[in-house]
MDTraj code that builds the backbone (N, CA, C; nanometers):
import mdtraj as md
import numpy as np

residues = "MET ARG LEU LEU LEU ASP ALA ASP ALA THR LEU ASN LEU ARG ASN LEU GLY MET LEU GLU PRO LEU LEU GLY SER PRO LEU GLU VAL VAL TRP THR SER PHE VAL TYR GLU HIS GLU LEU ASN SER ILE ARG ASP GLU LEU ASP PRO ALA VAL ALA ASP GLY SER ALA ARG VAL GLU ALA VAL LEU ALA ARG THR PRO ALA HIS ARG ALA ALA LYS ALA LEU ARG ARG GLU GLY VAL ASP LYS GLY GLU ALA GLU ALA ILE ALA".split()
xyz = np.array([
    [-0.9546, 0.1484, -0.0717],
    [-1.0094, 0.0544, 0.0351],
    [-0.9454, 0.0194, 0.1544],
    [-0.9627, 0.0289, 0.2612],
    [-0.9239, -0.0381, 0.3849],
    [-0.9595, -0.1601, 0.4285],
    [-0.8599, -0.2528, 0.4795],
    [-0.8721, -0.3872, 0.5152],
    [-0.8295, -0.3997, 0.6943],
    [-0.9474, -0.3807, 0.7640],
    [-0.8981, -0.4284, 0.9058],
    [-0.8604, -0.5509, 0.9208],
    [-0.7563, -0.5791, 0.9940],
    [-0.6890, -0.7151, 1.0330],
    [-0.7029, -0.7318, 1.1729],
    [-0.7116, -0.8470, 1.2417],
    [-0.6917, -0.8733, 1.3632],
    [-0.5770, -0.9502, 1.3433],
    [-0.4927, -0.9832, 1.5033],
    [-0.3833, -1.0603, 1.5069],
    [-0.3877, -1.2019, 1.4280],
    [-0.4873, -1.2693, 1.4593],
    [-0.5086, -1.4231, 1.3750],
    [-0.4901, -1.4091, 1.2249],
    [-0.5740, -1.2993, 1.1665],
    [-0.5664, -1.3007, 1.0494],
    [-0.4343, -1.2623, 0.9875],
    [-0.3551, -1.1664, 1.0508],
    [-0.2384, -1.0820, 1.0192],
    [-0.1206, -1.2239, 1.0306],
    [-0.1424, -1.3141, 1.1397],
    [-0.0468, -1.4190, 1.1341],
    [-0.0605, -1.5027, 1.0273],
    [-0.1935, -1.5382, 1.0298],
    [-0.2212, -1.6599, 0.9271],
    [-0.1840, -1.5996, 0.7862],
    [-0.2026, -1.4846, 0.7327],
    [-0.1747, -1.4341, 0.6151],
    [-0.0103, -1.4516, 0.5863],
    [0.0561, -1.4265, 0.7079],
    [0.2075, -1.4284, 0.7285],
    [0.2590, -1.5676, 0.6895],
    [0.1866, -1.6782, 0.7628],
    [0.2268, -1.7874, 0.7481],
    [0.2057, -1.8539, 0.6122],
    [0.1119, -1.7872, 0.5493],
    [0.0653, -1.8455, 0.3981],
    [0.1419, -1.7730, 0.2930],
    [0.2196, -1.6675, 0.3511],
    [0.3318, -1.5873, 0.2434],
    [0.2486, -1.4766, 0.1837],
    [0.1290, -1.4699, 0.2346],
    [0.0431, -1.3557, 0.1779],
    [0.0512, -1.2237, 0.2358],
    [0.1005, -1.2007, 0.3489],
    [0.1170, -1.0907, 0.4073],
    [0.1922, -0.9660, 0.3082],
    [0.3136, -1.0053, 0.2898],
    [0.4009, -0.9076, 0.2201],
    [0.3425, -0.8487, 0.0974],
    [0.2585, -0.9640, 0.0009],
    [0.2045, -0.8862, -0.1248],
    [0.0726, -0.8248, -0.0896],
    [0.0279, -0.8589, 0.0274],
    [-0.0890, -0.7622, 0.0622],
    [-0.0506, -0.6278, 0.1097],
    [0.0611, -0.6189, 0.1983],
    [0.1018, -0.5099, 0.2112],
    [0.1537, -0.4077, 0.0812],
    [0.2097, -0.4811, -0.0089],
    [0.2095, -0.4023, -0.1243],
    [0.1126, -0.3777, -0.2240],
    [-0.0036, -0.4238, -0.1917],
    [-0.1227, -0.3891, -0.2849],
    [-0.1737, -0.2449, -0.2583],
    [-0.2766, -0.2249, -0.3596],
    [-0.3531, -0.0863, -0.3172],
    [-0.4433, -0.0864, -0.2057],
    [-0.4697, -0.2140, -0.1404],
    [-0.5416, -0.2002, -0.0051],
    [-0.4455, -0.1379, 0.1017],
    [-0.5426, -0.0672, 0.1882],
    [-0.4823, 0.0090, 0.3094],
    [-0.5213, -0.0965, 0.4283],
    [-0.3930, -0.1522, 0.4598],
    [-0.4386, -0.2699, 0.5928],
    [-0.4233, -0.1590, 0.7211],
    [-0.5104, -0.2065, 0.8035],
    [-0.5318, -0.1175, 0.9336],
    [-0.5299, -0.2622, 1.0643],
    [-0.4828, -0.1801, 1.1424],
    [-0.4541, -0.2628, 1.2756],
    [-0.5201, -0.1600, 1.3829],
    [-0.5735, -0.2266, 1.4924],
    [-0.5814, -0.1307, 1.6228],
    [-0.4488, -0.1367, 1.6703],
    [-0.4445, -0.0107, 1.7466],
    [-0.3268, 0.0108, 1.8417],
    [-0.3027, -0.1104, 1.9160],
    [-0.4030, -0.1524, 1.9950],
    [-0.3713, -0.2766, 2.1100],
    [-0.3217, -0.3968, 2.0329],
    [-0.4000, -0.4374, 1.9053],
    [-0.3519, -0.5541, 1.8391],
    [-0.1888, -0.5346, 1.7552],
    [-0.1735, -0.4165, 1.7071],
    [-0.0434, -0.3915, 1.6663],
    [0.0752, -0.3729, 1.7906],
    [0.0369, -0.3404, 1.8833],
    [0.1333, -0.3025, 1.9858],
    [0.1588, -0.4194, 2.0854],
    [0.0640, -0.5089, 2.1029],
    [0.0811, -0.6234, 2.1975],
    [0.0713, -0.7708, 2.1282],
    [-0.0383, -0.7829, 2.0338],
    [-0.0604, -0.9315, 1.9864],
    [0.0194, -0.9420, 1.8595],
    [0.0795, -0.8481, 1.8018],
    [0.1455, -0.8479, 1.6775],
    [0.3094, -0.7984, 1.7237],
    [0.3549, -0.8079, 1.8358],
    [0.4598, -0.7301, 1.8767],
    [0.5870, -0.8283, 1.8280],
    [0.5687, -0.9399, 1.8147],
    [0.6712, -1.0470, 1.7559],
    [0.7138, -1.0384, 1.6190],
    [0.6157, -0.9783, 1.5455],
    [0.6420, -0.9208, 1.3995],
    [0.6533, -0.7899, 1.3641],
    [0.6647, -0.7154, 1.4668],
    [0.6615, -0.5718, 1.4422],
    [0.7816, -0.5243, 1.3317],
    [0.8822, -0.5801, 1.3490],
    [0.9953, -0.5578, 1.2460],
    [0.9424, -0.5571, 1.1101],
    [0.8633, -0.6750, 1.0536],
    [0.8358, -0.6844, 0.9334],
    [0.7066, -0.5916, 0.8959],
    [0.6306, -0.5404, 1.0027],
    [0.5173, -0.4391, 1.0003],
    [0.5397, -0.2897, 0.9976],
    [0.6371, -0.2619, 1.0587],
    [0.6925, -0.1197, 1.0740],
    [0.7069, -0.0612, 0.9549],
    [0.7882, -0.1134, 0.8497],
    [0.8173, -0.0446, 0.7360],
    [0.6762, 0.0078, 0.6495],
    [0.5784, -0.1022, 0.6665],
    [0.4329, -0.0553, 0.5928],
    [0.3858, 0.0438, 0.6692],
    [0.3919, 0.0714, 0.7932],
    [0.3300, 0.1743, 0.8612],
    [0.4067, 0.2967, 0.8288],
    [0.5297, 0.2686, 0.8175],
    [0.6261, 0.3937, 0.7774],
    [0.6020, 0.4635, 0.6579],
    [0.5727, 0.3669, 0.5552],
    [0.5601, 0.4340, 0.4100],
    [0.3990, 0.4539, 0.3883],
    [0.2969, 0.4334, 0.4931],
    [0.1637, 0.4647, 0.4679],
    [0.0672, 0.3746, 0.3899],
    [0.1400, 0.2621, 0.3816],
    [0.0614, 0.1370, 0.3070],
    [-0.0358, 0.0388, 0.4109],
    [0.0082, 0.0876, 0.5476],
    [-0.0760, 0.0181, 0.6573],
    [-0.0511, 0.1295, 0.7634],
    [-0.1718, 0.1099, 0.8544],
    [-0.2099, 0.2269, 0.9400],
    [-0.2341, 0.1581, 1.0724],
    [-0.2112, 0.2131, 1.1741],
    [-0.2410, 0.1779, 1.3115],
    [-0.3579, 0.2667, 1.3839],
    [-0.4750, 0.2275, 1.4041],
    [-0.5691, 0.3284, 1.4563],
    [-0.5847, 0.3072, 1.6143],
    [-0.5760, 0.4310, 1.6868],
    [-0.5864, 0.4280, 1.8290],
    [-0.7321, 0.4470, 1.8657],
    [-0.7863, 0.3892, 1.9758],
    [-0.8899, 0.4084, 2.0244],
    [-0.8492, 0.4964, 2.1571],
    [-0.9011, 0.6224, 2.1312],
    [-0.8623, 0.7089, 2.2416],
    [-0.9440, 0.7234, 2.3421],
    [-0.8895, 0.7386, 2.4596],
    [-0.9920, 0.7529, 2.5783],
    [-1.0705, 0.8667, 2.5735],
    [-1.1947, 0.8373, 2.6486],
    [-1.3006, 0.9545, 2.6906],
    [-1.3696, 0.9766, 2.5284],
    [-1.3517, 0.8840, 2.4391],
    [-1.4305, 0.9052, 2.3115],
    [-1.5504, 0.8120, 2.3083],
    [-1.6354, 0.8273, 2.2074],
    [-1.7428, 0.7437, 2.1997],
    [-1.7158, 0.5910, 2.1585],
    [-1.5890, 0.5655, 2.0755],
    [-1.5286, 0.4525, 2.0495],
    [-1.4788, 0.3863, 2.1718],
    [-1.4154, 0.4526, 2.2592],
    [-1.3581, 0.4052, 2.3794],
    [-1.4473, 0.3556, 2.4585],
    [-1.5885, 0.4265, 2.4986],
    [-1.6721, 0.3871, 2.5954],
    [-1.7464, 0.2706, 2.5106],
    [-1.7436, 0.2489, 2.3884],
    [-1.8008, 0.1392, 2.3149],
    [-1.7113, -0.0056, 2.3269],
    [-1.5866, 0.0386, 2.3105],
    [-1.5170, -0.0709, 2.3619],
    [-1.4973, -0.1309, 2.4874],
    [-1.4960, -0.0484, 2.6043],
    [-1.5325, -0.0682, 2.7434],
    [-1.6534, -0.1411, 2.7725],
    [-1.7635, -0.1106, 2.6930],
    [-1.8749, -0.1897, 2.7391],
    [-1.8657, -0.3028, 2.6622],
    [-1.7937, -0.3350, 2.5500],
    [-1.7732, -0.4773, 2.4899],
    [-1.6860, -0.5502, 2.5584],
    [-1.5628, -0.4743, 2.6520],
    [-1.4952, -0.5676, 2.7397],
    [-1.5866, -0.6182, 2.8616],
    [-1.6732, -0.5574, 2.9172],
    [-1.7388, -0.5887, 3.0228],
    [-1.8380, -0.7010, 2.9823],
    [-1.8344, -0.7118, 2.8430],
    [-1.9456, -0.8301, 2.8240],
    [-1.8666, -0.9539, 2.7689],
    [-1.7264, -0.9379, 2.7978],
    [-1.6453, -1.0471, 2.7744],
    [-1.5629, -1.0665, 2.6288],
    [-1.5795, -0.9455, 2.5651],
    [-1.5137, -0.9488, 2.4278],
    [-1.3704, -0.9265, 2.4506],
    [-1.2790, -1.0027, 2.4064],
    [-1.1392, -0.9514, 2.3899],
    [-1.1185, -0.8044, 2.3551],
    [-0.9991, -0.7710, 2.4243],
    [-0.9903, -0.6470, 2.4223],
    [-0.9311, -0.5909, 2.2676],
    [-0.8592, -0.6579, 2.1982],
    [-0.8336, -0.6269, 2.0571],
    [-0.9504, -0.6221, 1.9636],
    [-1.0495, -0.7351, 1.9980],
    [-1.1769, -0.7515, 1.9111],
    [-1.2702, -0.6350, 1.9546],
    [-1.2495, -0.6012, 2.0681],
    [-1.3306, -0.4795, 2.1199],
    [-1.2774, -0.3622, 2.0418],
    [-1.1696, -0.3175, 2.0625],
    [-1.1406, -0.2159, 1.9884],
    [-1.1574, -0.2126, 1.8252],
    [-1.1643, -0.3307, 1.7678],
    [-1.1715, -0.3502, 1.6139],
    [-1.3512, -0.3112, 1.5936],
    [-1.4223, -0.3663, 1.6800],
    [-1.5583, -0.3404, 1.6655],
    [-1.5962, -0.1955, 1.6906],
    [-1.5546, -0.1298, 1.8158],
    [-1.5531, 0.0111, 1.8361],
    [-1.5330, 0.0973, 1.7399],
])
top = md.Topology()
chain = top.add_chain()
for i, resn in enumerate(residues, 1):
    res = top.add_residue(resn, chain, resSeq=i)
    for name in ("N", "CA", "C"):
        top.add_atom(name, md.element.get_by_symbol(name[0]), res)
traj = md.Trajectory(xyz[None], top)
């Protein structure tokens, strides 16, 4: 089972001491590339090992794909970029 996390959820789980156990669980944690590279930049040292060992994954929204077009449409409506990628 996969669990898509945004930056706020990730940071709150970390502050509660629940992020590390979650990364070690059978759940696959997923972040969008924008969230991971920009909004979680301050804690990347903690997240990179989970991505490297496959217990977490970073999903990119590639240009010229239906997901990219959907994310751009959401952005035009005022949705935050990280949230738009997650929805798309």
